[in-house]
N, C-alpha and C positions, 0 to 999 in steps of 0.2 A: 604503764599497766600491762603492757605486752609481756615483759619479763616476769612480772608477778604471776600472770596467768600461766605462763610456761612452767615456772617453778611449781606452782600448785598442781598443774596437770602431771608433772613428773613425779611429784610426791604421791599423788593419788594412784598413779600407775604402779609405783613401788609398793604401796600398801596392798593393792590388789594382787600384785605378784607374790608378795610375802604370804598373803592369805592362801593363794593357790598352792604354794610350796608347802605350807603347813598342812593343808588338807591332804595333799598327795602323800606327805610323810606319814600322816596318821593312817591313811588307807594302806600304805605299804607295810606299816607296822602290823595292822590287822591281818593282812595277807600272810605275812611272815609267821604269825601265831598259828593261822590255819594250816600252813605248810608244815610247821613243826608238829602240830597235833596229828596230821595225816601221816607224817613220817613215823611217829610213835605207834600209830595204829598198824601200819604196814609191818613194822618190826614185830609187834605182838602176833600178827597173823602169820608171819614167816616162822616164828618160834613154834606156834601151835602146829603148823603144817609139818615142820621138821620133826616134832615130837610124835605126831601121828604116823609119819612115814617110818620113824624108828620103831614104833610099837608094831606096825604092820610087818616090818622085817623080822622082828623078834617072834611075832606070832607065827609067821611062815616057817622060821627056823625050828620052832618048837614042834610044829605039826609034821615036819619032814622026818 
């Protein structure tokens, strides 16, 4: 029975480890999605900023 208990304990540990890895992978996937969304938002903000700077430069040139 000693070997059976060791095998059962090893299998239980493997299942627990697999569950942890699966949960970590899901959390990592969610984090990656958040990062991609934030990156897209930063790109939009940079674009707006550049357009506003360009408009300000044009306005300044027209007033001179």
